[in-house]
N, CA, C and O atoms as CSV, one atom per row, in Angstrom:
chain,resi,resn,atom,element,x,y,z
A,1,MET,N,N,-37.248,136.204,224.403
A,1,MET,CA,C,-36.866,134.870,223.993
A,1,MET,C,C,-35.827,134.965,222.867
A,1,MET,O,O,-35.905,135.827,221.992
A,2,LEU,N,N,-34.868,134.060,222.922
A,2,LEU,CA,C,-33.818,134.036,221.908
A,2,LEU,C,C,-34.302,133.319,220.657
A,2,LEU,O,O,-34.914,132.253,220.730
A,3,THR,N,N,-34.022,133.908,219.534
A,3,THR,CA,C,-34.339,133.246,218.273
A,3,THR,C,C,-33.211,132.278,217.952
A,3,THR,O,O,-32.099,132.452,218.451
A,4,PRO,N,N,-33.458,131.285,217.151
A,4,PRO,CA,C,-32.395,130.342,216.787
A,4,PRO,C,C,-31.204,131.032,216.101
A,4,PRO,O,O,-30.050,130.642,216.282
A,5,ARG,N,N,-31.510,132.039,215.331
A,5,ARG,CA,C,-30.447,132.778,214.635
A,5,ARG,C,C,-29.528,133.484,215.639
A,5,ARG,O,O,-28.305,133.417,215.520
A,6,ARG,N,N,-30.127,134.162,216.629
A,6,ARG,CA,C,-29.350,134.869,217.648
A,6,ARG,C,C,-28.552,133.877,218.502
A,6,ARG,O,O,-27.414,134.160,218.876
A,7,LEU,N,N,-29.135,132.733,218.807
A,7,LEU,CA,C,-28.451,131.693,219.570
A,7,LEU,C,C,-27.225,131.179,218.818
A,7,LEU,O,O,-26.176,130.931,219.414
A,8,LEU,N,N,-27.370,131.022,217.512
A,8,LEU,CA,C,-26.236,130.619,216.677
A,8,LEU,C,C,-25.131,131.674,216.694
A,8,LEU,O,O,-23.949,131.335,216.764
A,9,GLU,N,N,-25.512,132.952,216.630
A,9,GLU,CA,C,-24.536,134.045,216.678
A,9,GLU,C,C,-23.759,134.021,217.998
A,9,GLU,O,O,-22.538,134.178,218.005
A,10,ILE,N,N,-24.458,133.829,219.093
A,10,ILE,CA,C,-23.815,133.785,220.413
A,10,ILE,C,C,-22.862,132.592,220.498
A,10,ILE,O,O,-21.742,132.721,220.992
A,11,ALA,N,N,-23.307,131.439,220.018
A,11,ALA,CA,C,-22.459,130.245,220.058
A,11,ALA,C,C,-21.194,130.433,219.231
A,11,ALA,O,O,-20.112,130.031,219.658
A,12,ARG,N,N,-21.316,131.037,218.054
A,12,ARG,CA,C,-20.141,131.289,217.210
A,12,ARG,C,C,-19.181,132.259,217.881
A,12,ARG,O,O,-17.964,132.090,217.804
A,13,LYS,N,N,-19.730,133.278,218.539
A,13,LYS,CA,C,-18.884,134.238,219.240
A,13,LYS,C,C,-18.125,133.563,220.372
A,13,LYS,O,O,-16.938,133.830,220.562
A,14,TRP,N,N,-18.781,132.704,221.118
A,14,TRP,CA,C,-18.117,131.983,222.205
A,14,TRP,C,C,-17.016,131.085,221.659
A,14,TRP,O,O,-15.939,130.993,222.249
A,15,GLN,N,N,-17.276,130.430,220.547
A,15,GLN,CA,C,-16.258,129.580,219.941
A,15,GLN,C,C,-15.044,130.388,219.511
A,15,GLN,O,O,-13.908,129.966,219.728
A,16,LYS,N,N,-15.274,131.547,218.902
A,16,LYS,CA,C,-14.160,132.400,218.480
A,16,LYS,C,C,-13.352,132.868,219.679
A,16,LYS,O,O,-12.122,132.829,219.655
A,17,MET,N,N,-14.031,133.306,220.720
A,17,MET,CA,C,-13.349,133.792,221.913
A,17,MET,C,C,-12.561,132.665,222.583
A,17,MET,O,O,-11.448,132.886,223.061
A,18,ALA,N,N,-13.131,131.464,222.621
A,18,ALA,CA,C,-12.434,130.331,223.214
A,18,ALA,C,C,-11.198,129.978,222.393
A,18,ALA,O,O,-10.166,129.610,222.954
A,19,ALA,N,N,-11.295,130.087,221.080
A,19,ALA,CA,C,-10.156,129.795,220.216
A,19,ALA,C,C,-9.039,130.811,220.404
A,19,ALA,O,O,-7.862,130.467,220.296
A,20,LEU,N,N,-9.399,132.056,220.683
A,20,LEU,CA,C,-8.399,133.099,220.906
A,20,LEU,C,C,-7.810,133.033,222.305
A,20,LEU,O,O,-6.796,133.675,222.581
A,21,GLY,N,N,-8.428,132.270,223.187
A,21,GLY,CA,C,-7.915,132.153,224.542
A,21,GLY,C,C,-8.293,133.314,225.438
A,21,GLY,O,O,-7.635,133.545,226.452
A,22,ARG,N,N,-9.319,134.037,225.096
A,22,ARG,CA,C,-9.761,135.162,225.918
A,22,ARG,C,C,-10.442,134.637,227.175
A,22,ARG,O,O,-11.108,133.602,227.155
A,23,LYS,N,N,-10.260,135.371,228.264
A,23,LYS,CA,C,-10.866,134.975,229.521
A,23,LYS,C,C,-12.248,135.583,229.709
A,23,LYS,O,O,-13.041,135.082,230.506
A,24,ARG,N,N,-12.546,136.659,228.984
A,24,ARG,CA,C,-13.833,137.341,229.099
A,24,ARG,C,C,-14.494,137.445,227.744
A,24,ARG,O,O,-13.834,137.637,226.723
A,25,ILE,N,N,-15.786,137.316,227.752
A,25,ILE,CA,C,-16.559,137.541,226.534
A,25,ILE,C,C,-17.312,138.844,226.738
A,25,ILE,O,O,-18.104,138.974,227.671
A,26,SER,N,N,-17.064,139.792,225.876
A,26,SER,CA,C,-17.740,141.081,226.022
A,26,SER,C,C,-18.998,141.070,225.165
A,26,SER,O,O,-18.968,140.668,224.002
A,27,TRP,N,N,-20.078,141.506,225.741
A,27,TRP,CA,C,-21.356,141.560,225.040
A,27,TRP,C,C,-21.508,142.915,224.400
A,27,TRP,O,O,-21.340,143.943,225.055
A,28,MET,N,N,-21.825,142.921,223.127
A,28,MET,CA,C,-22.063,144.169,222.418
A,28,MET,C,C,-23.513,144.174,221.966
A,28,MET,O,O,-23.976,143.225,221.334
A,29,ARG,N,N,-24.214,145.221,222.285
A,29,ARG,CA,C,-25.596,145.326,221.874
A,29,ARG,C,C,-25.667,145.773,220.417
A,29,ARG,O,O,-24.839,146.553,219.947
A,30,ARG,N,N,-26.644,145.274,219.738
A,30,ARG,CA,C,-26.793,145.627,218.324
A,30,ARG,C,C,-27.188,147.091,218.145
A,30,ARG,O,O,-26.743,147.744,217.202
A,31,ASP,N,N,-28.017,147.604,219.042
A,31,ASP,CA,C,-28.533,148.953,218.857
A,31,ASP,C,C,-27.638,150.031,219.451
A,31,ASP,O,O,-27.876,151.215,219.215
A,32,ALA,N,N,-26.624,149.660,220.209
A,32,ALA,CA,C,-25.738,150.659,220.808
A,32,ALA,C,C,-24.775,151.181,219.751
A,32,ALA,O,O,-24.442,150.491,218.787
A,33,SER,N,N,-24.344,152.399,219.958
A,33,SER,CA,C,-23.430,152.994,218.983
A,33,SER,C,C,-22.032,152.416,219.140
A,33,SER,O,O,-21.681,151.929,220.215
A,34,LEU,N,N,-21.248,152.464,218.107
A,34,LEU,CA,C,-19.887,151.955,218.124
A,34,LEU,C,C,-19.035,152.745,219.105
A,34,LEU,O,O,-18.163,152.174,219.760
A,35,GLU,N,N,-19.268,154.025,219.217
A,35,GLU,CA,C,-18.485,154.878,220.107
A,35,GLU,C,C,-18.618,154.439,221.559
A,35,GLU,O,O,-17.617,154.354,222.271
A,36,SER,N,N,-19.825,154.163,222.003
A,36,SER,CA,C,-20.014,153.777,223.396
A,36,SER,C,C,-19.457,152.379,223.659
A,36,SER,O,O,-18.992,152.106,224.765
A,37,ASN,N,N,-19.494,151.499,222.675
A,37,ASN,CA,C,-18.963,150.156,222.863
A,37,ASN,C,C,-17.457,150.138,222.984
A,37,ASN,O,O,-16.921,149.326,223.738
A,38,THR,N,N,-16.759,150.993,222.279
A,38,THR,CA,C,-15.306,150.978,222.343
A,38,THR,C,C,-14.816,151.450,223.702
A,38,THR,O,O,-13.720,151.085,224.128
A,39,LYS,N,N,-15.608,152.248,224.375
A,39,LYS,CA,C,-15.194,152.730,225.691
A,39,LYS,C,C,-15.450,151.697,226.775
A,39,LYS,O,O,-14.786,151.733,227.811
A,40,THR,N,N,-16.385,150.779,226.577
A,40,THR,CA,C,-16.750,149.851,227.627
A,40,THR,C,C,-16.175,148.453,227.430
A,40,THR,O,O,-16.129,147.683,228.389
A,41,THR,N,N,-15.743,148.102,226.250
A,41,THR,CA,C,-15.235,146.755,226.032
A,41,THR,C,C,-13.762,146.671,226.411
A,41,THR,O,O,-13.058,147.679,226.480
A,42,SER,N,N,-13.319,145.443,226.655
A,42,SER,CA,C,-11.922,145.233,227.003
A,42,SER,C,C,-11.093,144.865,225.777
A,42,SER,O,O,-9.897,144.601,225.891
A,43,ILE,N,N,-11.720,144.848,224.616
A,43,ILE,CA,C,-11.042,144.476,223.378
A,43,ILE,C,C,-10.800,145.740,222.550
A,43,ILE,O,O,-11.681,146.591,222.425
A,44,ALA,N,N,-9.606,145.849,221.994
A,44,ALA,CA,C,-9.251,147.024,221.188
A,44,ALA,C,C,-9.936,146.980,219.832
A,44,ALA,O,O,-10.347,145.921,219.360
A,45,ASP,N,N,-10.050,148.142,219.221
A,45,ASP,CA,C,-10.570,148.232,217.861
A,45,ASP,C,C,-9.614,147.536,216.907
A,45,ASP,O,O,-8.457,147.280,217.242
A,46,ARG,N,N,-10.103,147.238,215.736
A,46,ARG,CA,C,-9.280,146.596,214.722
A,46,ARG,C,C,-8.114,147.512,214.349
A,46,ARG,O,O,-8.309,148.701,214.095
A,47,GLY,N,N,-6.895,146.950,214.318
A,47,GLY,CA,C,-5.721,147.726,213.960
A,47,GLY,C,C,-5.130,148.504,215.116
A,47,GLY,O,O,-4.276,149.364,214.902
A,48,HIS,N,N,-5.563,148.227,216.336
A,48,HIS,CA,C,-5.087,148.922,217.527
A,48,HIS,C,C,-4.704,147.922,218.614
A,48,HIS,O,O,-5.072,146.750,218.545
A,49,PHE,N,N,-3.973,148.384,219.604
A,49,PHE,CA,C,-3.698,147.594,220.797
A,49,PHE,C,C,-3.821,148.503,222.007
A,49,PHE,O,O,-3.792,149.727,221.879
A,50,ILE,N,N,-3.956,147.905,223.174
A,50,ILE,CA,C,-4.188,148.656,224.404
A,50,ILE,C,C,-2.928,148.647,225.251
A,50,ILE,O,O,-2.297,147.606,225.432
A,51,VAL,N,N,-2.565,149.819,225.772
A,51,VAL,CA,C,-1.478,149.937,226.746
A,51,VAL,C,C,-1.990,150.765,227.924
A,51,VAL,O,O,-2.972,151.498,227.812
A,52,TYR,N,N,-1.304,150.630,229.045
A,52,TYR,CA,C,-1.660,151.380,230.246
A,52,TYR,C,C,-0.464,152.205,230.692
A,52,TYR,O,O,0.682,151.767,230.588
A,53,SER,N,N,-0.745,153.408,231.191
A,53,SER,CA,C,0.319,154.257,231.732
A,53,SER,C,C,0.684,153.746,233.124
A,53,SER,O,O,0.043,152.831,233.642
A,54,SER,N,N,1.714,154.338,233.727
A,54,SER,CA,C,2.131,153.906,235.057
A,54,SER,C,C,1.053,154.179,236.105
A,54,SER,O,O,1.043,153.550,237.163
A,55,GLU,N,N,0.139,155.122,235.812
A,55,GLU,CA,C,-0.957,155.427,236.731
A,55,GLU,C,C,-2.175,154.536,236.495
A,55,GLU,O,O,-3.141,154.593,237.256
A,56,GLY,N,N,-2.135,153.712,235.443
A,56,GLY,CA,C,-3.246,152.824,235.150
A,56,GLY,C,C,-4.232,153.356,234.130
A,56,GLY,O,O,-5.281,152.747,233.924
A,57,ARG,N,N,-3.932,154.467,233.490
A,57,ARG,CA,C,-4.821,155.023,232.464
A,57,ARG,C,C,-4.666,154.234,231.167
A,57,ARG,O,O,-3.554,153.877,230.776
A,58,ARG,N,N,-5.771,153.971,230.515
A,58,ARG,CA,C,-5.806,153.126,229.326
A,58,ARG,C,C,-5.693,153.954,228.052
A,58,ARG,O,O,-6.327,155.002,227.918
A,59,PHE,N,N,-4.863,153.461,227.103
A,59,PHE,CA,C,-4.684,154.122,225.810
A,59,PHE,C,C,-4.840,153.095,224.696
A,59,PHE,O,O,-4.320,151.983,224.789
A,60,MET,N,N,-5.566,153.476,223.633
A,60,MET,CA,C,-5.684,152.636,222.445
A,60,MET,C,C,-4.723,153.193,221.402
A,60,MET,O,O,-4.841,154.345,220.985
A,61,VAL,N,N,-3.774,152.361,220.989
A,61,VAL,CA,C,-2.681,152.808,220.132
A,61,VAL,C,C,-2.747,152.065,218.795
A,61,VAL,O,O,-2.953,150.851,218.787
A,62,PRO,N,N,-2.579,152.757,217.672
A,62,PRO,CA,C,-2.558,152.082,216.368
A,62,PRO,C,C,-1.359,151.136,216.246
A,62,PRO,O,O,-0.274,151.432,216.746
A,63,LEU,N,N,-1.562,150.016,215.589
A,63,LEU,CA,C,-0.492,149.034,215.399
A,63,LEU,C,C,0.690,149.612,214.623
A,63,LEU,O,O,1.818,149.148,214.784
A,64,ALA,N,N,0.448,150.603,213.799
A,64,ALA,CA,C,1.517,151.221,213.005
A,64,ALA,C,C,2.589,151.840,213.895
A,64,ALA,O,O,3.739,151.967,213.474
A,65,PHE,N,N,2.233,152.228,215.118
A,65,PHE,CA,C,3.200,152.841,216.026
A,65,PHE,C,C,4.219,151.844,216.556
A,65,PHE,O,O,5.254,152.243,217.090
A,66,LEU,N,N,3.943,150.554,216.415
A,66,LEU,CA,C,4.900,149.539,216.882
A,66,LEU,C,C,6.221,149.598,216.119
A,66,LEU,O,O,7.255,149.177,216.638
A,67,SER,N,N,6.193,150.106,214.917
A,67,SER,CA,C,7.415,150.170,214.117
A,67,SER,C,C,8.246,151.414,214.412
A,67,SER,O,O,9.354,151.548,213.893
A,68,THR,N,N,7.735,152.320,215.232
A,68,THR,CA,C,8.491,153.530,215.552
A,68,THR,C,C,9.513,153.247,216.638
A,68,THR,O,O,9.299,152.419,217.523
A,69,ARG,N,N,10.607,153.945,216.549
A,69,ARG,CA,C,11.697,153.775,217.518
A,69,ARG,C,C,11.242,154.137,218.935
A,69,ARG,O,O,11.642,153.505,219.913
A,70,MET,N,N,10.404,155.161,219.022
A,70,MET,CA,C,9.939,155.625,220.318
A,70,MET,C,C,9.128,154.545,221.040
A,70,MET,O,O,9.335,154.305,222.229
A,71,PHE,N,N,8.218,153.903,220.334
A,71,PHE,CA,C,7.405,152.871,220.975
A,71,PHE,C,C,8.204,151.613,221.248
A,71,PHE,O,O,7.956,150.932,222.244
A,72,GLN,N,N,9.146,151.291,220.398
A,72,GLN,CA,C,10.001,150.139,220.658
A,72,GLN,C,C,10.801,150.342,221.936
A,72,GLN,O,O,10.978,149.412,222.723
A,73,GLU,N,N,11.280,151.557,222.136
A,73,GLU,CA,C,12.024,151.869,223.362
A,73,GLU,C,C,11.108,151.816,224.581
A,73,GLU,O,O,11.504,151.329,225.640
A,74,LEU,N,N,9.896,152.313,224.431
A,74,LEU,CA,C,8.931,152.238,225.536
A,74,LEU,C,C,8.656,150.792,225.930
A,74,LEU,O,O,8.612,150.463,227.115
A,75,LEU,N,N,8.473,149.944,224.948
A,75,LEU,CA,C,8.208,148.535,225.231
A,75,LEU,C,C,9.418,147.851,225.864
A,75,LEU,O,O,9.262,146.990,226.729
A,76,ARG,N,N,10.609,148.228,225.440
A,76,ARG,CA,C,11.822,147.665,226.046
A,76,ARG,C,C,11.922,148.071,227.515
A,76,ARG,O,O,12.221,147.245,228.377
A,77,LEU,N,N,11.668,149.356,227.791
A,77,LEU,CA,C,11.694,149.834,229.173
A,77,LEU,C,C,10.608,149.168,230.010
A,77,LEU,O,O,10.814,148.875,231.188
A,78,SER,N,N,9.474,148.935,229.407
A,78,SER,CA,C,8.383,148.264,230.098
A,78,SER,C,C,8.775,146.836,230.481
A,78,SER,O,O,8.488,146.376,231.586
A,79,GLU,N,N,9.429,146.151,229.557
A,79,GLU,CA,C,9.862,144.782,229.839
A,79,GLU,C,C,10.906,144.754,230.947
A,79,GLU,O,O,10.885,143.864,231.797
A,80,GLU,N,N,11.824,145.730,230.943
A,80,GLU,CA,C,12.832,145.793,231.994
A,80,GLU,C,C,12.199,146.057,233.359
A,80,GLU,O,O,12.585,145.452,234.359
A,81,GLU,N,N,11.235,146.956,233.390
A,81,GLU,CA,C,10.659,147.352,234.673
A,81,GLU,C,C,9.614,146.378,235.194
A,81,GLU,O,O,9.631,146.026,236.373
A,82,PHE,N,N,8.710,145.939,234.335
A,82,PHE,CA,C,7.589,145.124,234.781
A,82,PHE,C,C,7.736,143.647,234.422
A,82,PHE,O,O,6.972,142.820,234.922
A,83,GLY,N,N,8.693,143.300,233.574
A,83,GLY,CA,C,8.824,141.924,233.117
A,83,GLY,C,C,7.865,141.654,231.973
A,83,GLY,O,O,7.062,142.510,231.604
A,84,PHE,N,N,7.958,140.462,231.420
A,84,PHE,CA,C,7.093,140.100,230.304
A,84,PHE,C,C,6.123,139.032,230.761
A,84,PHE,O,O,6.527,137.953,231.194
A,85,SER,N,N,4.848,139.337,230.661
A,85,SER,CA,C,3.800,138.390,231.001
A,85,SER,C,C,2.805,138.384,229.853
A,85,SER,O,O,2.189,139.408,229.561
A,86,GLY,N,N,2.646,137.260,229.211
A,86,GLY,CA,C,1.776,137.178,228.050
A,86,GLY,C,C,0.298,137.285,228.367
A,86,GLY,O,O,-0.505,137.540,227.470
A,87,ASP,N,N,-0.082,137.095,229.631
A,87,ASP,CA,C,-1.501,137.090,229.946
A,87,ASP,C,C,-2.003,138.382,230.587
A,87,ASP,O,O,-3.203,138.512,230.829
A,88,GLY,N,N,-1.139,139.319,230.863
A,88,GLY,CA,C,-1.564,140.565,231.505
A,88,GLY,C,C,-1.540,141.737,230.544
A,88,GLY,O,O,-1.135,141.596,229.391
A,89,PRO,N,N,-1.975,142.892,231.019
A,89,PRO,CA,C,-1.960,144.083,230.159
A,89,PRO,C,C,-0.541,144.621,229.981
A,89,PRO,O,O,0.348,144.330,230.781
A,90,ILE,N,N,-0.342,145.403,228.931
A,90,ILE,CA,C,0.949,146.044,228.684
A,90,ILE,C,C,0.957,147.361,229.450
A,90,ILE,O,O,0.156,148.252,229.167
A,91,SER,N,N,1.851,147.485,230.411
A,91,SER,CA,C,1.988,148.711,231.191
A,91,SER,C,C,3.280,149.394,230.786
A,91,SER,O,O,4.337,148.765,230.745
A,92,LEU,N,N,3.192,150.679,230.488
A,92,LEU,CA,C,4.363,151.448,230.086
A,92,LEU,C,C,4.869,152.278,231.264
A,92,LEU,O,O,4.067,152.752,232.068
A,93,PRO,N,N,6.176,152.459,231.377
A,93,PRO,CA,C,6.748,153.155,232.538
A,93,PRO,C,C,6.713,154.679,232.428
A,93,PRO,O,O,7.650,155.343,232.871
A,94,CYS,N,N,5.670,155.239,231.855
A,94,CYS,CA,C,5.528,156.687,231.715
A,94,CYS,C,C,4.169,157.107,232.241
A,94,CYS,O,O,3.217,156.326,232.239
A,95,ASP,N,N,4.089,158.355,232.693
A,95,ASP,CA,C,2.813,158.860,233.174
A,95,ASP,C,C,1.887,159.166,231.998
A,95,ASP,O,O,2.327,159.231,230.850
A,96,ALA,N,N,0.608,159.354,232.295
A,96,ALA,CA,C,-0.413,159.523,231.266
A,96,ALA,C,C,-0.206,160.787,230.442
A,96,ALA,O,O,-0.439,160.779,229.233
A,97,VAL,N,N,0.225,161.865,231.072
A,97,VAL,CA,C,0.419,163.132,230.355
A,97,VAL,C,C,1.503,162.980,229.295
A,97,VAL,O,O,1.343,163.423,228.157
A,98,PHE,N,N,2.603,162.351,229.683
A,98,PHE,CA,C,3.693,162.178,228.729
A,98,PHE,C,C,3.299,161.216,227.610
A,98,PHE,O,O,3.656,161.427,226.451
A,99,LEU,N,N,2.565,160.163,227.956
A,99,LEU,CA,C,2.122,159.212,226.942
A,99,LEU,C,C,1.163,159.866,225.953
A,99,LEU,O,O,1.209,159.564,224.761
A,100,GLU,N,N,0.299,160.753,226.427
A,100,GLU,CA,C,-0.569,161.503,225.521
A,100,GLU,C,C,0.248,162.359,224.560
A,100,GLU,O,O,-0.073,162.464,223.377
A,101,TYR,N,N,1.302,162.964,225.082
A,101,TYR,CA,C,2.164,163.801,224.253
A,101,TYR,C,C,2.865,162.958,223.190
A,101,TYR,O,O,2.940,163.364,222.031
A,102,VAL,N,N,3.375,161.794,223.571
A,102,VAL,CA,C,4.039,160.908,222.617
A,102,VAL,C,C,3.067,160.479,221.525
A,102,VAL,O,O,3.410,160.487,220.343
A,103,LEU,N,N,1.856,160.107,221.922
A,103,LEU,CA,C,0.861,159.688,220.923
A,103,LEU,C,C,0.480,160.829,219.988
A,103,LEU,O,O,0.317,160.621,218.785
A,104,SER,N,N,0.340,162.025,220.533
A,104,SER,CA,C,-0.002,163.156,219.661
A,104,SER,C,C,1.139,163.463,218.700
A,104,SER,O,O,0.902,163.834,217.551
A,105,LEU,N,N,2.359,163.311,219.158
A,105,LEU,CA,C,3.508,163.532,218.290
A,105,LEU,C,C,3.544,162.503,217.162
A,105,LEU,O,O,3.790,162.851,216.007
A,106,LEU,N,N,3.299,161.241,217.498
A,106,LEU,CA,C,3.329,160.196,216.475
A,106,LEU,C,C,2.162,160.317,215.494
A,106,LEU,O,O,2.284,159.931,214.331
A,107,LYS,N,N,1.042,160.848,215.957
A,107,LYS,CA,C,-0.113,161.029,215.062
A,107,LYS,C,C,0.085,162.186,214.093
A,107,LYS,O,O,-0.481,162.201,213.000
A,108,LYS,N,N,0.899,163.158,214.511
A,108,LYS,CA,C,1.184,164.303,213.641
A,108,LYS,C,C,2.025,163.840,212.462
A,108,LYS,O,O,3.140,163.352,212.646
A,109,ARG,N,N,1.519,163.986,211.301
A,109,ARG,CA,C,2.276,163.539,210.123
A,109,ARG,C,C,3.215,164.620,209.618
A,109,ARG,O,O,4.127,164.321,208.847
A,110,GLY,N,N,3.022,165.858,210.027
A,110,GLY,CA,C,3.816,166.959,209.521
A,110,GLY,C,C,5.155,167.136,210.217
A,110,GLY,O,O,6.016,167.852,209.705
A,111,SER,N,N,5.359,166.503,211.370
A,111,SER,CA,C,6.620,166.711,212.089
A,111,SER,C,C,7.751,165.978,211.372
A,111,SER,O,O,7.571,164.876,210.853
A,112,ASN,N,N,8.907,166.611,211.356
A,112,ASN,CA,C,10.027,166.022,210.623
A,112,ASN,C,C,10.826,165.064,211.504
A,112,ASN,O,O,10.634,165.019,212.719
A,113,ASN,N,N,11.709,164.310,210.890
A,113,ASN,CA,C,12.482,163.293,211.605
A,113,ASN,C,C,13.443,163.909,212.614
A,113,ASN,O,O,13.695,163.318,213.664
A,114,GLU,N,N,13.983,165.086,212.312
A,114,GLU,CA,C,14.914,165.733,213.229
A,114,GLU,C,C,14.225,166.088,214.548
A,114,GLU,O,O,14.789,165.901,215.626
A,115,GLU,N,N,13.007,166.599,214.447
A,115,GLU,CA,C,12.242,166.932,215.646
A,115,GLU,C,C,11.948,165.673,216.468
A,115,GLU,O,O,12.048,165.686,217.695
A,116,ARG,N,N,11.594,164.613,215.792
A,116,ARG,CA,C,11.322,163.350,216.487
A,116,ARG,C,C,12.566,162.814,217.184
A,116,ARG,O,O,12.491,162.351,218.322
A,117,GLU,N,N,13.695,162.874,216.513
A,117,GLU,CA,C,14.932,162.365,217.118
A,117,GLU,C,C,15.304,163.150,218.375
A,117,GLU,O,O,15.768,162.569,219.356
A,118,ARG,N,N,15.104,164.462,218.347
A,118,ARG,CA,C,15.360,165.271,219.546
A,118,ARG,C,C,14.442,164.847,220.679
A,118,ARG,O,O,14.860,164.739,221.832
A,119,LEU,N,N,13.193,164.611,220.334
A,119,LEU,CA,C,12.231,164.225,221.354
A,119,LEU,C,C,12.475,162.814,221.875
A,119,LEU,O,O,12.177,162.523,223.034
A,120,ILE,N,N,13.009,161.944,221.041
A,120,ILE,CA,C,13.313,160.587,221.495
A,120,ILE,C,C,14.349,160.619,222.602
A,120,ILE,O,O,14.216,159.904,223.596
A,121,SER,N,N,15.385,161.442,222.445
A,121,SER,CA,C,16.404,161.517,223.487
A,121,SER,C,C,15.808,162.081,224.778
A,121,SER,O,O,16.114,161.587,225.864
A,122,GLY,N,N,14.961,163.108,224.673
A,122,GLY,CA,C,14.297,163.641,225.861
A,122,GLY,C,C,13.323,162.647,226.453
A,122,GLY,O,O,13.179,162.553,227.671
A,123,PHE,N,N,12.666,161.916,225.598
A,123,PHE,CA,C,11.720,160.900,226.026
A,123,PHE,C,C,12.402,159.803,226.826
A,123,PHE,O,O,11.893,159.369,227.859
A,124,MET,N,N,13.565,159.354,226.341
A,124,MET,CA,C,14.274,158.283,227.031
A,124,MET,C,C,14.729,158.756,228.413
A,124,MET,O,O,14.682,157.990,229.376
A,125,ARG,N,N,15.162,159.990,228.514
A,125,ARG,CA,C,15.556,160.532,229.817
A,125,ARG,C,C,14.349,160.642,230.737
A,125,ARG,O,O,14.430,160.295,231.915
A,126,HIS,N,N,13.219,161.128,230.200
A,126,HIS,CA,C,12.013,161.304,231.010
A,126,HIS,C,C,11.512,159.965,231.558
A,126,HIS,O,O,11.215,159.844,232.747
A,127,CYS,N,N,11.422,158.958,230.674
A,127,CYS,CA,C,10.898,157.661,231.109
A,127,CYS,C,C,11.825,156.991,232.112
A,127,CYS,O,O,11.363,156.437,233.110
A,128,SER,N,N,13.122,157.035,231.859
A,128,SER,CA,C,14.028,156.384,232.794
A,128,SER,C,C,14.027,157.114,234.130
A,128,SER,O,O,14.152,156.479,235.177
A,129,ARG,N,N,13.885,158.449,234.115
A,129,ARG,CA,C,13.826,159.217,235.354
A,129,ARG,C,C,12.531,158.945,236.111
A,129,ARG,O,O,12.549,158.760,237.328
A,130,SER,N,N,11.408,158.921,235.394
A,130,SER,CA,C,10.130,158.713,236.077
A,130,SER,C,C,10.036,157.297,236.628
A,130,SER,O,O,9.484,157.099,237.710
A,131,SER,N,N,10.560,156.312,235.912
A,131,SER,CA,C,10.514,154.946,236.436
A,131,SER,C,C,11.479,154.802,237.599
A,131,SER,O,O,11.200,154.059,238.540
A,132,LEU,N,N,12.618,155.505,237.552
A,132,LEU,CA,C,13.561,155.452,238.650
A,132,LEU,C,C,12.964,156.120,239.877
A,132,LEU,O,O,13.152,155.631,240.991
A,133,CYS,N,N,12.251,157.224,239.700
A,133,CYS,CA,C,11.600,157.894,240.830
A,133,CYS,C,C,10.553,156.991,241.461
A,133,CYS,O,O,10.434,156.933,242.685
A,134,ASN,N,N,9.786,156.279,240.624
A,134,ASN,CA,C,8.772,155.371,241.162
A,134,ASN,C,C,9.417,154.247,241.959
A,134,ASN,O,O,8.890,153.841,242.994
A,135,ILE,N,N,10.546,153.744,241.490
A,135,ILE,CA,C,11.232,152.681,242.209
A,135,ILE,C,C,11.752,153.197,243.538
A,135,ILE,O,O,11.638,152.513,244.555
A,136,GLU,N,N,12.326,154.410,243.543
A,136,GLU,CA,C,12.880,154.958,244.769
A,136,GLU,C,C,11.797,155.210,245.801
A,136,GLU,O,O,12.056,155.084,246.998
A,137,GLN,N,N,10.589,155.564,245.376
A,137,GLN,CA,C,9.509,155.793,246.319
A,137,GLN,C,C,9.051,154.485,246.949
A,137,GLN,O,O,8.670,154.466,248.120
A,138,ASN,N,N,9.083,153.401,246.198
A,138,ASN,CA,C,8.574,152.131,246.692
A,138,ASN,C,C,9.615,151.295,247.427
A,138,ASN,O,O,9.265,150.530,248.325
A,139,GLN,N,N,10.859,151.423,247.070
A,139,GLN,CA,C,11.893,150.605,247.693
A,139,GLN,C,C,13.235,151.299,247.578
A,139,GLN,O,O,13.400,152.242,246.803
A,140,GLN,N,N,14.179,150.827,248.347
A,140,GLN,CA,C,15.516,151.388,248.301
A,140,GLN,C,C,16.334,150.620,247.279
A,140,GLN,O,O,16.203,149.403,247.152
A,141,LEU,N,N,17.176,151.334,246.554
A,141,LEU,CA,C,18.036,150.703,245.571
A,141,LEU,C,C,19.380,150.389,246.204
A,141,LEU,O,O,19.894,151.168,247.006
A,142,VAL,N,N,19.941,149.263,245.847
A,142,VAL,CA,C,21.250,148.882,246.343
A,142,VAL,C,C,22.283,149.385,245.351
A,142,VAL,O,O,22.215,149.054,244.168
A,143,VAL,N,N,23.238,150.181,245.817
A,143,VAL,CA,C,24.263,150.749,244.952
A,143,VAL,C,C,25.602,150.181,245.388
A,143,VAL,O,O,25.954,150.255,246.565
A,144,PHE,N,N,26.349,149.618,244.455
A,144,PHE,CA,C,27.660,149.041,244.759
A,144,PHE,C,C,28.764,149.974,244.345
A,144,PHE,O,O,29.940,149.657,244.523
């Protein structure tokens, strides 16, 4: 049986979710560990956002990475390839292996700017090539 206190908590959560415009309400158990909840919920941890690779693999990325040139370029390429839809997930035009490498590079605080700049140029070539290959497999391109 629900206690009045728990019922109030549920009602407040529904109100918050409705105010945010979320389509799903995720239930979190009080006794479950935080680690298991982050893997099963559709909502990112505080200070993070969710992106998907071209294969559909999910990544939780810190908001601080939005200010990096590499992620800005990824988002630009994503908008060009998939369009901008405010209600769907963010899909990036790179495979999961490469996205893991980019995230590990950005998490490394010891790497210098020169190394990052070299990798950005390689990254841009890799993403544009992989997205172009995916397009060629699915449809023919018209060349004038």
